[in-house]
C-alpha positions in Angstrom: 40.9 -27.9 -24.1 41.6 -30.9 -21.7 42.7 -28.5 -19.0 39.3 -26.7 -19.3 37.6 -30.0 -19.1 39.5 -30.9 -15.9 38.6 -27.5 -14.3 34.9 -28.1 -15.1 35.0 -31.6 -13.6 36.7 -30.2 -10.5 34.1 -27.5 -10.1 31.3 -30.0 -10.6 32.8 -32.3 -7.9 33.2 -29.4 -5.5 29.5 -28.4 -6.1 28.4 -31.9 -5.5 30.3 -32.1 -2.3 28.8 -28.8 -1.1 25.3 -29.9 -2.0 25.9 -33.3 -0.2 27.0 -31.4 2.9 23.9 -29.2 2.8 21.5 -32.1 2.2 23.1 -34.1 5.0 21.0 -32.1 7.5 17.7 -33.5 6.2 15.8 -35.3 8.9 12.7 -36.5 7.1 12.1 -38.6 4.1 10.9 -36.6 1.1 8.3 -38.6 -0.9 8.1 -37.1 -4.4 5.5 -38.1 -7.0 6.5 -37.4 -10.6 3.6 -37.3 -13.1 4.5 -37.3 -16.8 2.9 -38.0 -20.2 4.9 -39.2 -23.1 4.8 -36.8 -26.1 3.7 -33.9 -23.8 6.6 -31.6 -22.8 9.1 -34.4 -23.2 12.0 -31.9 -22.8 10.7 -30.9 -19.4 9.8 -34.5 -18.5 13.4 -35.6 -19.2 14.8 -32.6 -17.3 12.7 -33.4 -14.3 13.9 -37.0 -14.3 17.6 -35.9 -14.6 17.3 -33.4 -11.8 15.7 -36.0 -9.5 18.4 -38.5 -10.5 21.1 -35.9 -9.6 19.7 -35.1 -6.2 19.0 -38.7 -5.3 22.8 -39.3 -5.7 23.4 -36.7 -3.0 20.8 -37.9 -0.4 19.0 -41.0 0.4 16.0 -39.1 1.8 14.3 -38.7 -1.6 11.7 -41.4 -2.2 10.6 -41.2 -5.8 7.5 -42.7 -7.5 6.6 -41.9 -11.1 3.2 -42.1 -12.7 1.7 -41.5 -16.1 -1.0 -38.9 -16.3 -3.5 -41.6 -17.3 -2.9 -43.4 -13.9 -5.7 -43.4 -11.3 -3.3 -41.6 -8.9 -3.2 -38.6 -11.3 -7.0 -38.4 -11.4 -7.2 -38.9 -7.7 -4.8 -35.9 -7.1 -6.2 -33.7 -9.8 -3.0 -33.7 -11.9 -3.3 -32.8 -15.5 0.0 -31.1 -16.5 3.2 -32.9 -17.5 5.5 -32.8 -15.8 4.2 -32.2 -12.3 6.1 -32.9 -9.1 4.1 -33.5 -5.9 6.1 -33.2 -2.6 5.2 -35.2 0.5 1.4 -35.0 0.0 0.7 -36.6 3.4 2.1 -33.5 5.1 2.0 -30.6 2.6 0.2 -29.4 -0.5 3.1 -28.3 -2.6 3.4 -28.9 -6.3 5.8 -28.0 -9.1 4.5 -27.7 -12.7 7.7 -27.9 -14.8 11.2 -29.0 -14.2 14.0 -27.4 -12.1 16.1 -25.9 -14.9 18.5 -22.9 -14.6 17.6 -20.6 -11.8 14.8 -22.9 -10.8 17.4 -25.4 -9.5 17.8 -23.0 -6.5 14.1 -23.3 -5.8 14.2 -27.1 -6.0 17.0 -27.2 -3.4 15.0 -25.0 -1.1 12.0 -27.3 -1.4 14.1 -30.3 -0.4 15.6 -28.4 2.6 12.3 -27.1 3.9 10.4 -30.3 3.6 13.3 -32.4 4.7 13.8 -30.4 7.9 10.2 -29.5 8.4 11.3 -25.9 9.2 10.0 -22.9 7.3 12.6 -20.5 8.8 10.1 -17.6 8.4 11.0 -14.5 10.3 9.2 -13.9 13.6 7.5 -10.8 12.1 6.3 -12.7 9.0 5.1 -15.6 11.2 3.1 -13.2 13.3 1.2 -12.1 10.2 0.8 -15.7 8.9 -0.7 -16.8 12.1 -3.7 -14.5 11.5 -4.7 -16.3 8.3 -7.9 -18.2 9.0 -9.0 -18.7 5.4 -7.4 -21.0 2.8 -4.9 -19.5 0.4 -4.2 -21.4 -2.9 -1.0 -19.8 -4.0 0.5 -19.9 -7.5 4.0 -18.6 -8.2 4.8 -18.2 -11.9 8.6 -18.6 -12.6 11.0 -19.2 -15.4 14.5 -20.8 -15.7 16.1 -17.5 -16.7 14.7 -15.3 -13.9 17.1 -14.5 -11.1 14.4 -13.0 -8.9 12.0 -16.0 -9.1 13.8 -18.1 -6.4 13.2 -15.4 -3.8 9.5 -15.2 -4.4 9.1 -18.9 -4.7 11.0 -19.4 -1.4 8.6 -16.9 0.3 5.6 -18.9 -0.8 7.3 -22.2 0.1 8.0 -21.0 3.6 4.3 -20.2 4.1 3.2 -23.5 2.7 5.6 -25.4 5.1 4.8 -23.2 8.1 1.0 -23.4 7.7 0.2 -26.4 5.5 -3.5 -26.7 6.6 -4.1 -23.2 5.2 -1.6 -22.5 2.4 -1.2 -24.7 -0.7 1.4 -23.9 -3.3 1.9 -24.5 -7.0 5.2 -23.3 -8.6 4.5 -23.0 -12.3 7.1 -22.7 -15.0 5.6 -20.4 -17.7 7.6 -22.1 -20.5 6.3 -25.6 -19.7 2.8 -24.3 -19.0 2.0 -21.7 -21.6 -1.7 -22.4 -21.2 -1.7 -21.4 -17.5 0.5 -18.4 -18.2 -2.0 -17.2 -20.8 -4.9 -18.0 -18.5 -3.5 -15.8 -15.7 -1.8 -13.3 -17.9 1.5 -14.2 -16.3 3.8 -13.2 -19.1 6.4 -11.7 -16.8 7.9 -13.3 -13.8 7.8 -13.7 -10.9 4.0 -13.2 -10.3 2.1 -14.4 -7.3 -1.6 -15.3 -7.2 -3.7 -16.3 -4.2 -7.1 -17.8 -4.7 -6.7 -16.7 -8.4 -6.2 -13.1 -7.4 -2.9 -11.3 -8.3 -1.2 -10.3 -5.1 2.3 -9.5 -6.2 4.4 -8.6 -9.2 8.1 -9.1 -8.8 10.1 -10.4 -5.9 9.4 -9.2 -2.3 10.9 -9.7 1.1 9.2 -12.5 3.0 7.4 -10.0 5.3 5.9 -8.2 2.4 4.9 -11.4 0.7 3.1 -12.6 3.8 1.4 -9.2 4.2 0.3 -9.4 0.6 -1.0 -12.9 1.3 -2.9 -11.6 4.3 -4.4 -8.5 2.6 -4.9 -10.2 -0.8 -3.3 -7.3 -2.6 0.3 -6.3 -3.2 1.9 -4.6 -0.1 4.8 -2.4 -0.6 5.6 -1.4 3.0 5.8 -3.8 5.9 5.1 -2.5 9.4 6.0 -4.9 12.2 3.2 -5.5 14.7 3.5 -5.0 18.5 1.6 -6.8 21.2 2.7 -4.5 23.9 -0.2 -3.4 26.2 1.6 -0.3 27.2 4.2 1.9 25.4 6.2 4.7 27.0 7.5 7.5 24.8 8.1 11.2 24.6 5.7 12.0 21.7 2.6 10.3 20.3 1.6 11.6 16.9 -2.0 10.9 16.0 -2.4 10.7 12.3 -0.3 9.1 9.6 -0.6 11.6 6.8 2.2 13.8 5.4 2.2 16.1 8.6 2.3 13.2 11.0 4.9 11.2 9.2 7.2 14.2 8.7 6.7 15.1 12.4 7.8 11.6 13.4 11.0 11.9 11.3 11.9 15.3 12.7 11.0 14.5 16.3 13.1 11.3 16.2 16.0 13.1 14.6 15.8 15.6 17.5 16.3 12.7 19.9 12.7 12.2 21.0 11.3 8.7 21.2 8.2 9.0 19.0 5.4 6.9 17.7 2.8 7.4 15.0 -0.8 6.1 15.4 -3.2 6.0 12.5 -6.7 4.5 12.5 -7.2 4.5 8.8 -5.1 4.5 5.7 -1.5 5.7 6.1 -1.0 8.8 4.0 -4.6 10.0 4.3 -6.0 11.7 1.3 -2.7 11.4 -0.5 -2.9 7.6 -0.7 -6.3 7.9 -2.5 -4.9 10.5 -5.0 -4.2 8.9 -8.4 -1.5 11.4 -9.4 0.4 14.0 -7.4 2.1 16.7 -9.4 5.1 18.9 -8.5 5.8 17.6 -5.1 9.4 18.9 -4.7 11.8 16.5 -6.5 9.0 14.7 -8.3 7.2 16.3 -11.3 4.6 13.6 -11.2 4.1 10.6 -8.9 1.3 8.3 -7.9 -0.2 9.2 -4.5 0.2 5.6 -3.2 3.8 5.6 -4.4 4.5 8.9 -2.6 3.0 7.6 0.6 5.1 4.4 0.4 8.2 6.5 0.1 7.1 8.6 3.1 6.2 5.6 5.3 9.4 3.7 4.4 11.4 6.8 5.4 9.5 7.3 8.6 9.9 3.7 9.6 13.7 4.2 9.8 13.0 6.6 12.7 9.7 5.8 14.4 7.4 3.0 15.3 4.1 3.2 13.4 0.9 1.7 14.7 -1.6 1.4 11.8 -5.2 0.3 12.2 -5.4 1.7 15.8 -8.0 4.3 16.7 -7.3 6.7 19.5 -10.4 6.6 21.7 -9.3 9.0 24.5 -6.6 11.4 25.6 -6.1 12.1 29.3 -3.9 15.2 29.8 -1.4 15.0 32.6 2.2 14.3 33.4 2.4 12.0 31.6 -0.4 12.3 29.1 -2.3 9.0 28.5 -3.3 8.1 25.0 -5.7 5.2 24.9 -6.2 3.4 21.6 -8.4 0.5 20.5 -5.4 -1.8 21.2 -3.1 -0.4 23.9 -2.1 2.5 26.1 0.6 5.1 25.5 2.3 7.2 28.2 3.9 10.2 26.7 5.3 13.7 27.5 3.6 15.2 24.5 0.8 14.6 21.9 0.7 15.9 18.4 -2.7 15.9 16.6 -2.2 15.6 12.8 -5.7 14.1 12.1 -6.2 16.0 8.9 -9.4 17.1 7.1 -11.5 15.7 4.4 -13.1 17.6 1.5 -16.9 17.7 1.4 -18.7 15.9 -1.3 -21.6 16.9 -3.4 -23.1 13.4 -3.2 -24.4 13.5 -6.8 -24.3 10.7 -9.4 -21.0 10.5 -11.2 -18.9 12.3 -8.5 -17.3 9.2 -7.1 -17.0 7.5 -10.4 -15.1 10.3 -12.1 -12.9 11.3 -9.1 -9.5 11.8 -10.6 -10.9 11.6 -14.1 -12.4 15.0 -14.4 -13.7 15.5 -10.9 -11.2 17.3 -8.7 -11.0 18.9 -5.3 -7.7 20.8 -5.8 -7.2 23.4 -8.5 -3.6 23.8 -7.5 -3.0 20.1 -8.0 -5.0 19.4 -11.1 -5.5 22.8 -12.8 -2.7 22.5 -15.4 -4.4 19.4 -16.8 -7.4 21.5 -17.9 -5.7 24.3 -19.7 -7.9 25.4 -22.7 -10.7 23.2 -21.4 -14.1 24.0 -20.0 -14.8 23.3 -16.3 -17.3 24.2 -13.6 -16.1 25.4 -10.2 -18.7 24.6 -7.5 -18.8 26.7 -4.4 -19.4 30.3 -3.2 -16.8 31.0 -0.5 -13.3 32.3 -0.5 -11.8 29.0 -1.6 -14.1 28.6 -4.6 -13.4 32.2 -5.7 -9.7 31.9 -5.2 -9.5 28.6 -7.1 -11.6 29.9 -9.9 -9.2 32.8 -10.3 -6.3 30.4 -10.2 -7.8 28.2 -13.0 -8.6 31.3 -15.1 -5.1 32.6 -14.8 -3.6 29.4 -16.1 -5.8 29.4 -19.2 -8.8 27.2 -18.0 -12.3 28.2 -19.2 -13.9 28.2 -15.8 -17.5 29.0 -14.7 -18.4 29.4 -11.1 -21.6 27.7 -9.9 -23.2 28.6 -6.6 -26.5 27.3 -5.2 -27.4 30.7 -3.5 -28.2 34.1 -4.9 -25.0 35.7 -3.6 -21.4 34.6 -3.0 -20.0 34.2 0.5 -16.5 35.2 -0.7 -14.9 38.5 0.3 -15.8 41.5 -1.8 -12.3 41.9 -3.1 -12.4 38.3 -4.5 -15.9 38.9 -6.1 -14.6 42.0 -7.8 -11.7 40.1 -9.2 -14.0 37.4 -10.6 -16.0 40.1 -12.3 -13.0 42.0 -13.5 -11.6 38.8 -15.1 -14.8 38.0 -16.8 -15.4 34.7 -15.0 -19.1 33.7 -15.4 -21.0 33.2 -12.2 -24.2 31.0 -12.2 -26.2 31.9 -9.1 -29.0 29.7 -7.8 -27.5 26.8 -9.7 -26.7 23.3 -8.5 -24.8 20.4 -10.1 -27.2 17.4 -10.0 -25.2 14.8 -12.1 -21.8 14.4 -13.7 -21.8 12.4 -16.9 -19.1 10.7 -19.0 -17.6 7.4 -20.1 -13.9 7.3 -19.3 -13.8 11.0 -18.3 -16.2 13.8 -17.6 -18.0 15.0 -20.7 -21.2 16.6 -19.4 -22.8 18.2 -16.3 -26.5 18.4 -15.4 -27.3 21.7 -13.9 -30.5 22.7 -11.9 -31.8 26.2 -11.7 -33.3 26.0 -8.2 -35.5 29.1 -8.7 -37.3 27.6 -11.7 -36.8 23.9 -11.2 -35.5 23.5 -14.8 -32.4 21.4 -15.7 -29.9 21.7 -18.5 -27.2 19.4 -19.7 -24.0 21.2 -20.7 -20.6 20.1 -22.1 -17.8 20.0 -19.6 -14.3 18.6 -19.3 -14.1 18.8 -15.5 -15.9 19.7 -12.3 -13.9 21.3 -9.4 -15.4 21.3 -6.0 -14.6 23.8 -3.3 -17.5 23.5 -0.9 -15.5 23.2 2.3 -13.5 20.8 4.4 -14.5 18.8 7.5 -11.5 18.8 9.9 -11.2 15.7 12.0 -11.6 17.3 15.4 -13.6 14.8 17.4 -10.6 14.0 19.6 -9.8 17.7 19.9 -13.4 18.4 21.2 -13.3 15.5 23.5 -10.0 16.6 25.2 -11.2 20.3 25.3 -9.0 21.9 22.7 -10.1 25.4 21.5 -11.4 25.6 17.9 -11.6 28.4 15.4 -14.9 29.7 14.0 -14.3 27.5 11.0 -14.0 24.5 13.2 -10.2 23.9 12.9 -7.9 23.5 15.9 -6.8 26.8 17.3 -3.1 27.1 17.9 -0.2 29.5 18.4 3.0 28.2 16.7 1.5 24.7 16.8 0.8 24.8 20.6 -2.8 24.4 21.7 -4.5 25.7 24.8 -3.6 22.5 26.7 0.1 22.3 27.6 1.9 19.4 26.0 -0.7 19.0 23.2 0.3 20.2 19.7 -1.3 20.3 16.3 -0.1 20.2 12.7 -1.4 19.8 9.1 -4.8 20.2 7.5 -6.6 20.0 10.9 -5.3 23.6 11.5 -6.7 24.9 8.2 -4.3 26.3 5.7 -3.8 25.6 2.0 -4.4 21.8 2.0 -1.2 21.1 0.1 1.0 18.0 0.8 4.2 20.1 0.9 2.6 22.5 3.4 1.3 19.7 5.6 4.8 18.2 5.6 6.3 21.6 6.5 3.9 22.1 9.3 4.8 18.6 10.6 8.5 19.4 10.8 7.9 22.8 12.5 5.5 21.2 15.0 8.1 18.5 15.9 10.7 21.1 16.5 8.3 23.0 18.7 7.7 19.8 20.8 11.5 19.3 21.1 12.0 22.9 22.2 9.3 22.6 24.9 10.5 19.2 26.2 14.0 20.7 26.6 12.6 23.9 28.1 8.9 23.4 28.9 6.9 26.4 27.7 4.2 25.8 30.4 6.9 26.6 33.0 7.8 29.9 31.4 6.8 33.0 33.3 
């Protein structure tokens, strides 16, 4: 027993010596105000005093003043929770509501180090993002003494408050000492981060992701370093950051080509806006945004990604010049993977129930409607094919078309009739009704002008796609009759310019777009090694 006591004493002395060594590097005094109220959180009040007493034995840089919550100083500073620690209020706006118990002791040590040295030690990439903040951020980090992940998230926030004190204020809040605040913010798991009373992160993050979340005011799961280069030289510029473009980037880079991906909008394209993706190989069901994050994280291991940049011009030549809204790229090859967007009806309820009964993909969502009643809107090959697909999987489907005849091929029309699929001619969907999901559809007979309201579990739309071909037209690429980019094995009519994904037409499936991206990248590699425009 005595031997164990001696070991514990030796370990404590060793720890104190190490902490003294660490704290010896402090350059500035650290004024700390402790606010307490007798009878309110006395256990935490005493723990805060003991922690301060312990650290004051290790460094003379701590200057402590204690006040009661009834003191004018508390009212002046807006302090109403006991205990509250305020750190160097002349230079920073950093507060701790609670006491540094357990894992939180690591956070307290970091507070002393950052304030005592005046150095945030933020990474260069994180600092570049933080510099953009021009509006105040009142940050709250909810922590607990038993959480091993809380120190990381608290440190992220602390670094931003030290690096940009005029913009970022910080409150580190112990949920056990401040159950009222935990209830108010619904912070019953830790760590949680709020900025301006908006939840921006659940769980611990890297500092780059935290700063990005602070900037965007919503949780960021992928951090993409920014570049201020005015000109970038590479072998392949991929325009479009959807499944085709990201996959092309991976395969091109693995082939040894220096490649970049440029995306003007949301990385992942339509996939990022899809609530649930089913049966992507290896994943029976996955959130669209989650799948995009996986793809982007993978692609970042191989290529530089330039999000939020619109390509405004492509000048073919040797090299090709790709001009974006922010910089110029000189490249041997260009791959257009700009995608396509489904057309909307534009009726009330369509946007509201997207993903909740309104669907643009029978292949994706059809299995969810087995034994249910749905309307398929459209009159072309896609509408007929998707209606047959739904029927074959046990969906009660009715085809609705605004004209008096279908535009689909005769063979498809015969199959619709042979399978007993009802067709409503001269009929338009005018409104989609429901509460949490689609329950009814308002239909207009455009020959009589009468409307009816019918029960429905879903509405599928197959009224066409609009391929993103503005750049293709501008540079002079040939298009198909349907308006997609014409190609032969991903090669367009202009040497060195390639195409992949939904902008070429096809089945509009994620896995297909990814496959096209890989094939197109390999075509680029083959031509750079043995340029096809030099072939006889």
